[in-house]
C-alpha angles and dihedrals in degrees: 000000000000134000088246091062092048092052089046089055091051092047094050091044089054089047087055090049091050090052089045086056095061092033106042108015086057086068092060094055101031096098097048089052094042091055090048092235089127133019116243091255093051091046092050091052090049092047093049093051097045092041090056092050092048093047091052093046100068146009108195097111093045090053090051092052094043096052114356107071110051138019107269093218089073093049125094132155091263090051089050090051090053090048092052093047090052091054093043093052093054093043093053092048094051092042090054089051090047092239119146097226121162120273086188094061092039088059094044091047090050093050093048095044092048093047093050091050091047088053089052095250099318109144088200087081086079115078099227100173131349140152116247137175107243132164092349101313143070111262137173114257135178141081094297095056101031101037117012101045094043090045090060100035102041096064090050092048091046093050095045093042093051091047093049096045093046091045090052092049091050089054093047096045101039092114097037121109115252091233091057092046093051093045095047097044092041086066094036091053091064087063094044090049089051089050089050092051092049092049091047090054092046094049110022111024089064098068096082090041087059092050093052090046090050091053092049092047090051092048093048094047093049094051098250091133095047092104096032118141115253094247089062093053091113088074093063116098127211100257106072127194089257092053091046092052094049094046087054089049090055088049089061107096090204094059113130124231089253091053091047091050090053092047091049091052091052094046092049090049092047091048093048093055095051125094115249110292146105095288091055092052094043094050093048092047093049089047089055092050091047093049088052091051089050090053096250104128096168093057089043091057092047094051092044090053090051089050091051090051090049090053092051090050090054092051092047092051091050092049090053093057111110094208093064091059094063117106115259093347092060094063091047095056100032113118122241106206130202118244094218095194092058094038097052092043090053093045092049092050091050091047091052091052090049092050095249126132103267097209092048090054091048092051090049091056091052091045090056094050110130118226124239116246114250116242093240090060091050094050094043094050093045093051091046091052090050090052090051092051091053091050106053120347096118097093093062093036087060092050095049100031100042116008104044098057134336108262135205123188092264090055092048090050092051094046095046094046091050095046095042093052091049092049094045094051096044092041090055088052092051095246117150097231119169120245086206094057093044099050096036095052090042089056089048091051092048091050092049091051087067097041132323095237090059086088120085097230099193089058091046089053092052091050093050091050089052089053094049093049098044101085098044094039096051090039091051093052091048091047092054092046092053091047089052090051090050090053089051090049095243092118123037 
């Protein structure tokens, strides 16, 4: 793997983010433009600012994309390029047709299709359902829980939520004068549009960040960055090739005490060199457990003490963040960090009861740890998305803001509030929910609260078909691209 390929991955990922800007971010500002509360230029500036804040506030979705959808052994930079091109092809087609299809699901479909092709047709390359340690607790991960279930449930929640909120507003405002309603909600919609932009950044702007992180993790673990110049050090991720090899050694149930001792020394050394973070704590904790298994209690205590200090450093850094002290928003973006000592002890005890090798299970949990997304990736992707929004979002803004249902400020407020809440909650949970699905079905629900025939059903039917076809279409393109690369000998 060469630096050229890595930079090509980053370039194509940013191209996807740019296209996502005029394809998906348009969804987040369509209603505020459609109701004429803000001009397109004002709405784009608002979306860019709030998207950036939202993208910097969390990382759950990016971690899902970077490690929770497909088996990493079937992923390489060329495979990632094929996945991105599959999503880009579908996005450009639906943008040209003016249909608000999901960039989220185009990307997920591309990743899954490319991974299956890389695995020579084995569907096991897709992580359908698996238990993982995340944010201090064991949770269900995989395509089923993070993509399929939200893909079905989020449009229903968006439609029902929009219908209920709009119905409640109709009841509250039935005696209010139209002039007052338009004036009040014209101002209120600026806040709801800001909320929508923040939620979009928290939930949707992170997908490409996850792809770039996945490419950098793969390159770091395979030793591509071993001879990297110092000025490119920001590309290197926490789990090095040496750490990866020794975690796999600990996962081997036939490893001898001498091999385990050597692996523990490496993991402790790797953990000690890292900046404060979850990888540092996890490596040191696993080193302590491995020392104990190799009958070296003194080293085990030393490594465990270093892990405890690393955990306290993480908590202190989180407590110092200003954003977490804000009312309401603070709880939404506050990190919930794994205490790796307690987690691995619990997992090893459960493994022993189930008749599994405890240390092997502990090493597997550390191996599956998802990386945090570096700040430079977050800022770069957010700014790229903002540039894309400024360039070409008007086609989809017209579909959602004008063609789907006629909107007034009160309708825009109800739709944005519903969709933003849905995106904020699911984004905080790491679910890859589509902004398109959320805002479109919220607008539909708002329209139906007034009268069912307010919706333009032929257009709704076209949109739904675009949704249904997104995953298989993007996945199919990526699958064929990977197969072509295999024929050319670029992918084994």
